[in-house]
C-alpha positions as CSV (number, residue, x, y, z in Angstrom):
1,M,107.7,-24.6,-94.9
2,D,109.6,-26.8,-97.5
3,D,107.5,-29.8,-96.6
4,R,104.2,-28.1,-97.3
5,I,102.4,-28.1,-100.6
6,I,102.7,-24.6,-102.0
7,R,100.3,-23.7,-104.8
8,V,101.3,-20.1,-105.3
9,S,104.6,-18.3,-104.5
10,I,103.8,-14.5,-104.3
11,I,106.9,-12.5,-105.1
12,V,107.0,-8.8,-104.0
13,P,109.8,-6.8,-105.5
14,V,110.5,-4.1,-102.9
15,F,112.2,-0.8,-103.3
16,N,111.7,2.2,-101.0
17,A,108.1,1.2,-100.4
18,E,107.7,1.9,-96.6
19,K,104.4,3.9,-97.2
20,T,102.5,1.1,-99.0
21,L,104.3,-2.1,-98.2
22,S,102.4,-3.1,-95.2
23,R,99.1,-2.8,-97.0
24,C,100.4,-5.0,-99.8
25,I,101.8,-7.7,-97.5
26,D,98.7,-7.7,-95.3
27,S,96.5,-8.4,-98.4
28,L,98.7,-11.4,-99.2
29,I,98.9,-12.9,-95.7
30,S,95.1,-12.6,-95.4
31,Q,94.5,-14.6,-98.7
32,S,91.9,-17.3,-98.2
33,L,94.3,-19.7,-100.1
34,K,96.4,-21.5,-97.4
35,E,98.9,-23.2,-99.6
36,K,101.0,-20.1,-100.4
37,E,104.3,-18.5,-99.6
38,I,105.3,-14.8,-99.7
39,I,108.8,-13.8,-100.9
40,L,109.7,-10.3,-100.0
41,A,112.5,-9.4,-102.4
42,D,114.4,-6.2,-101.3
43,D,116.1,-4.4,-104.2
44,V,118.5,-2.5,-101.8
45,S,115.9,-0.1,-100.3
46,S,117.3,3.0,-98.6
47,D,114.2,3.8,-96.5
48,G,112.5,1.7,-93.8
49,S,111.3,-1.1,-96.1
50,E,113.8,-3.7,-94.9
51,K,112.7,-3.2,-91.3
52,I,109.1,-3.8,-92.4
53,I,110.2,-6.9,-94.2
54,D,112.1,-8.3,-91.2
55,A,109.1,-7.7,-89.0
56,Y,106.8,-9.7,-91.2
57,C,109.4,-12.5,-91.5
58,E,109.6,-12.7,-87.8
59,K,105.9,-12.6,-87.2
60,Y,105.0,-15.1,-90.0
61,P,108.0,-17.4,-90.4
62,D,106.0,-20.2,-91.9
63,I,104.8,-18.3,-95.0
64,V,107.0,-15.2,-95.3
65,R,110.6,-15.2,-96.7
66,K,113.1,-12.5,-97.4
67,V,115.4,-12.1,-100.4
68,K,117.9,-9.2,-100.4
69,M,120.0,-8.2,-103.4
70,S,123.6,-7.0,-103.1
71,Q,123.0,-4.1,-105.5
72,N,119.9,-2.5,-107.0
73,T,118.6,-4.3,-110.1
74,K,115.9,-1.8,-111.2
75,G,113.3,-4.3,-110.2
76,S,114.4,-6.9,-112.7
77,G,117.0,-9.1,-111.1
78,V,115.1,-9.1,-107.9
79,I,112.1,-10.7,-109.6
80,N,114.4,-13.3,-111.2
81,K,115.8,-14.1,-107.8
82,G,112.3,-14.5,-106.4
83,V,111.4,-17.0,-109.1
84,E,114.7,-18.8,-108.5
85,V,114.0,-19.5,-104.8
86,A,110.2,-20.0,-105.2
87,L,108.7,-23.3,-104.2
88,G,105.2,-22.9,-105.6
89,E,103.5,-24.5,-108.5
90,F,102.5,-21.1,-109.7
91,V,104.2,-17.7,-109.2
92,M,102.6,-14.3,-109.0
93,V,104.5,-11.0,-108.9
94,V,102.7,-8.3,-106.9
95,D,104.1,-4.8,-107.0
96,N,105.0,-3.4,-103.6
97,D,102.2,-0.7,-103.7
98,D,99.5,-2.9,-105.0
99,Y,97.2,-5.4,-103.2
100,L,94.9,-8.3,-103.8
101,Q,91.3,-9.0,-103.0
102,P,91.0,-11.5,-100.1
103,Q,89.9,-14.5,-102.3
104,A,92.1,-13.7,-105.3
105,L,94.5,-16.6,-105.2
106,E,91.8,-19.2,-104.2
107,K,89.7,-18.2,-107.1
108,M,92.5,-18.2,-109.6
109,I,93.9,-21.6,-108.5
110,A,90.4,-23.1,-108.7
111,V,90.2,-22.0,-112.4
112,A,93.7,-23.2,-113.0
113,D,92.8,-26.6,-111.7
114,K,89.5,-26.8,-113.5
115,E,90.9,-25.8,-116.9
116,Q,94.4,-27.2,-116.5
117,A,95.7,-23.7,-117.4
118,D,99.3,-22.7,-117.2
119,V,98.4,-19.0,-116.9
120,V,95.4,-17.5,-115.1
121,D,94.4,-13.9,-115.6
122,C,91.8,-11.7,-113.9
123,Y,90.5,-8.1,-114.2
124,F,92.4,-5.5,-112.3
125,R,91.2,-2.3,-110.6
126,W,93.1,1.0,-110.8
127,V,92.9,2.7,-107.4
128,D,94.0,6.0,-105.9
129,E,95.5,7.0,-102.6
130,E,92.0,6.8,-100.9
131,E,91.4,3.4,-102.6
132,N,88.8,4.8,-104.9
133,T,88.3,2.9,-108.1
134,L,89.5,4.9,-111.1
135,R,88.8,2.3,-113.7
136,I,88.8,-1.4,-114.3
137,E,90.7,-3.2,-117.1
138,E,90.1,-6.7,-118.4
139,G,93.7,-7.9,-118.9
140,N,93.7,-10.5,-121.6
141,T,90.7,-10.3,-123.9
142,K,88.2,-13.0,-124.5
143,E,89.8,-13.8,-127.9
144,Q,93.1,-14.6,-126.1
145,I,91.6,-17.0,-123.5
146,G,91.5,-20.8,-123.8
147,R,93.7,-23.2,-125.7
148,I,96.4,-21.2,-127.6
149,D,96.4,-22.0,-131.3
150,D,98.4,-20.2,-134.0
151,E,95.9,-17.4,-134.5
152,K,95.6,-16.7,-130.8
153,R,99.4,-16.7,-130.5
154,K,99.6,-14.0,-133.2
155,G,97.2,-11.9,-131.1
156,L,99.2,-12.5,-128.0
157,F,102.4,-11.4,-129.7
158,V,100.7,-8.2,-130.7
159,N,99.2,-7.6,-127.3
160,P,100.5,-10.0,-124.6
161,G,98.6,-8.2,-121.8
162,R,100.0,-7.1,-118.5
163,R,102.0,-9.2,-116.1
164,L,99.8,-7.7,-113.4
165,S,96.9,-9.9,-112.3
166,K,98.4,-13.2,-113.5
167,I,99.5,-16.4,-111.9
168,I,101.9,-18.3,-114.0
169,K,103.2,-21.9,-113.8
170,R,106.7,-21.7,-112.4
171,Q,107.8,-24.7,-114.5
172,L,106.8,-22.9,-117.7
173,I,109.2,-20.1,-116.7
174,I,112.0,-22.4,-115.7
175,E,111.9,-24.9,-118.6
176,N,111.9,-22.1,-121.2
177,E,114.5,-20.0,-119.3
178,L,112.2,-17.0,-119.1
179,G,113.1,-14.1,-117.0
180,Y,113.6,-10.3,-116.8
181,P,116.5,-8.5,-118.5
182,E,119.0,-7.7,-115.8
183,N,119.2,-4.1,-114.7
184,V,116.6,-2.9,-117.2
185,C,113.3,-1.3,-116.2
186,Y,110.1,-2.0,-118.2
187,G,111.1,-5.7,-118.0
188,D,107.4,-6.7,-118.0
189,N,107.3,-5.9,-121.7
190,Y,110.2,-8.3,-122.4
191,F,109.0,-11.1,-120.1
192,M,105.4,-11.1,-121.3
193,E,106.3,-11.1,-125.0
194,L,108.5,-14.1,-124.6
195,L,106.0,-15.9,-122.3
196,M,103.4,-15.7,-125.1
197,G,105.7,-17.8,-127.3
198,Y,105.3,-20.8,-124.9
199,V,102.0,-20.5,-123.1
200,S,99.5,-23.2,-124.1
201,Y,96.4,-22.3,-122.2
202,I,95.2,-19.1,-120.6
203,A,92.2,-19.1,-118.3
204,K,90.5,-16.2,-116.6
205,V,88.5,-15.2,-113.5
206,E,85.9,-12.6,-114.6
207,E,86.4,-10.4,-111.6
208,P,88.7,-7.5,-110.6
209,L,90.9,-9.3,-108.0
210,Y,94.1,-7.2,-108.4
211,N,94.3,-3.6,-107.2
212,Y,96.8,-1.5,-109.1
213,F,97.8,1.6,-107.1
214,V,98.2,4.8,-109.1
215,S,100.4,7.4,-107.4
216,T,101.2,10.9,-108.8
217,G,104.8,10.4,-107.4
218,S,105.5,7.2,-109.4
219,I,109.1,6.9,-110.6
220,T,107.9,6.5,-114.2
221,R,106.1,9.9,-114.1
222,K,109.1,12.1,-113.2
223,Y,110.6,14.5,-115.7
224,N,114.1,13.9,-117.3
225,N,114.2,10.5,-115.6
226,P,117.1,8.3,-117.1
227,I,114.9,5.2,-116.5
228,T,112.8,6.4,-119.5
229,Y,115.6,5.2,-121.8
230,D,114.9,1.6,-120.6
231,R,111.6,1.7,-122.5
232,V,113.6,1.6,-125.7
233,K,116.2,-0.8,-124.4
234,S,113.6,-3.4,-123.3
235,A,112.0,-3.2,-126.8
236,E,115.4,-3.8,-128.4
237,L,115.9,-6.8,-126.2
238,I,112.5,-8.2,-127.2
239,L,113.5,-8.0,-130.9
240,E,116.8,-9.6,-130.2
241,E,115.5,-12.4,-128.1
242,T,112.5,-13.3,-130.3
243,K,114.8,-13.6,-133.2
244,K,117.2,-15.8,-131.2
245,R,114.3,-18.1,-130.2
246,G,112.9,-18.4,-133.7
247,F,109.6,-16.5,-133.0
248,F,110.3,-13.5,-135.2
249,E,110.6,-15.6,-138.4
250,K,107.2,-17.2,-137.8
251,Y,105.4,-14.2,-136.4
252,Q,107.3,-11.4,-138.1
253,E,104.4,-9.0,-138.7
254,E,103.1,-9.4,-135.1
255,I,106.4,-9.0,-133.4
256,E,107.5,-6.2,-135.7
257,F,104.4,-4.2,-134.7
258,R,104.9,-4.9,-131.0
259,F,108.5,-3.7,-131.3
260,V,107.7,-0.6,-133.3
261,E,104.9,0.2,-130.8
262,L,107.1,0.0,-127.8
263,F,110.3,1.3,-129.3
264,Y,108.9,4.1,-131.4
265,V,105.2,4.9,-131.5
266,N,104.8,4.9,-127.7
267,S,108.3,6.2,-126.9
268,V,108.4,9.3,-129.1
269,P,105.5,11.0,-127.1
270,V,107.3,10.1,-123.9
271,F,110.5,11.7,-125.0
272,L,108.5,14.7,-126.1
273,A,106.4,15.0,-122.9
274,K,108.6,13.8,-120.1
275,F,111.8,15.7,-120.9
276,K,112.4,19.4,-120.5
277,P,113.7,20.3,-123.0
278,A,112.4,17.5,-125.2
279,E,115.1,14.8,-125.8
280,I,115.9,15.6,-129.5
281,N,119.0,13.4,-129.7
282,E,117.0,10.3,-128.7
283,L,114.2,11.3,-131.1
284,K,116.7,11.4,-133.9
285,R,118.2,8.1,-132.9
286,L,114.8,6.4,-132.8
287,R,113.9,7.9,-136.2
288,K,117.1,6.7,-137.8
289,Y,116.7,3.2,-136.4
290,I,113.2,2.8,-137.7
291,K,114.1,4.3,-141.0
292,D,117.0,1.9,-141.4
293,N,115.2,-1.3,-140.2
294,F,111.4,-0.9,-140.5
295,P,110.9,1.9,-143.1
296,R,107.4,0.5,-144.0
297,Y,106.2,0.2,-140.4
298,R,103.1,2.2,-141.2
299,K,102.0,-0.4,-143.7
300,N,101.9,-3.1,-141.0
301,K,98.3,-4.4,-140.8
302,Y,98.1,-3.8,-137.1
303,F,99.3,-0.2,-137.2
304,R,96.0,1.5,-138.1
305,Q,94.0,-1.0,-136.0
306,R,95.8,-0.5,-132.8
307,V,97.5,3.0,-132.9
308,T,95.4,6.0,-132.0
309,R,95.1,8.9,-134.4
310,L,97.1,11.2,-132.2
311,Y,100.0,8.7,-131.9
312,R,99.9,8.1,-135.7
313,I,100.3,11.9,-136.2
314,I,103.1,12.3,-133.7
315,S,105.1,9.4,-135.1
316,K,104.6,10.7,-138.6
317,L,105.8,14.1,-137.6
318,N,108.9,12.6,-136.1
319,D,109.5,10.6,-139.3
320,I,109.7,13.9,-141.1
321,S,111.7,15.9,-138.5
322,P,112.1,15.5,-134.7
323,R,112.1,19.3,-134.5
324,L,108.8,19.5,-136.2
325,A,107.5,16.9,-133.8
326,I,108.6,19.0,-130.8
327,M,107.0,22.1,-132.2
328,A,103.7,20.3,-133.0
329,F,103.6,18.5,-129.6
330,G,104.0,21.9,-127.9
331,I,100.9,23.2,-129.8
332,I,98.9,20.0,-129.1
333,N,99.9,20.0,-125.5
334,C,98.9,23.6,-125.1
335,G,95.5,22.9,-126.6
336,L,94.9,20.0,-124.2
337,V,95.8,22.2,-121.2
338,K,93.3,24.9,-122.4
339,K,90.6,22.3,-122.7
340,I,91.2,21.1,-119.1
341,V,91.2,24.7,-117.8
342,K,88.0,25.5,-119.7
343,A,86.3,22.3,-118.4
344,R,87.1,23.2,-114.8
345,K,85.6,26.7,-115.0
C-alpha cells in the first residue's frame, strides 16, 4: 500500500459505533476513486466496533488500516493520530455514523486538481434512521469560495464552516501544526477556526455528497452530559491559540465574535436546556468572563447580523441575571411545547 499513489486518506474516528459503522465503511470502500486509503481509528470502543474494524482490515488489507488508541481521547486525539499516519495528498474525516455518495471523492479530487485548491467542500445531506433526507446544507458559502483574500478570510474567521464534507491537503495541516485539542470534544470548532488562517484556496462541488446521520440518541443530545462543558473549553482554546499565532491582532472583531458566539451566545441556551436543573454556576461563570473580557460584545458588527433574535434575548437576560434567564427560558420553552402540541392536534 505504501508504494501506491494515494490521493485521499479517509479517517474514521470510531467509538461504540457497531450499529452504523459497517454502512460507513462500505460507502468508503465502494468509492469510485481508486487512489484512497481508509484509516479506522478506534478510540477504545467497548462494544463490537473493534471486531468490525478487524474484519474489514482482514478483508481489504490493501486499502484499510487500523489505529487503536491506548485510552479514550473524546474523538480528538484519535483524529490527530489518523492524520499522523495518513499517506494521502488529502485527508477527509468521516464520522462513524455518516456515509458518502459513491462518487464523492472522485468528484472532489477532480475539482481540487482543476482549481489547484487546498480545501474542497461540498453540500451535505442530513438523514434520519431510514435514510430520509431531512435537509441539505451548503457548507461554505459562495462568498467564501475561491482564492482567499483578506476580506474572504475575515468571513471565514466569522464562519469557518463545518469540517464535514471537506477534503483538506494533508501538507497544509502538517506544515502549520494544525490538529485537534487533546481530550476535548467539539474539536471541530477549534480545528476549523485555525485552518481558516492558513487556507489559500477553497473549491466546491455543488452537490450533496456527504450524508450526515442525525440520531435522537446522539451523545451531544443527552441531559446533564459533562461533555457539554467542552463547548466552552474549545472556545477558550480558540481564543488562546489565535492570539498565540497572531491572528487575533489582525482579525480581532471577527475572532472576538466567533469566540463570543461559541463561548457565550450558543452555550448559554445549552446550559439552560440540556441540564436539569439548569446549570446556574456555569451560567454565572460565563457571564463574569464575558463581562470582564468582552463587555461590549453586543456592539460587535457581526452580532446583530448573525445572531437570531431569540439568542440575542437569552444572552441579554443572562447578562442581567442567570436566574432571570432560567425563569424566562422556562416560559419560552413552555410556549414552544404548546405550539408543537397544538400543531399536532
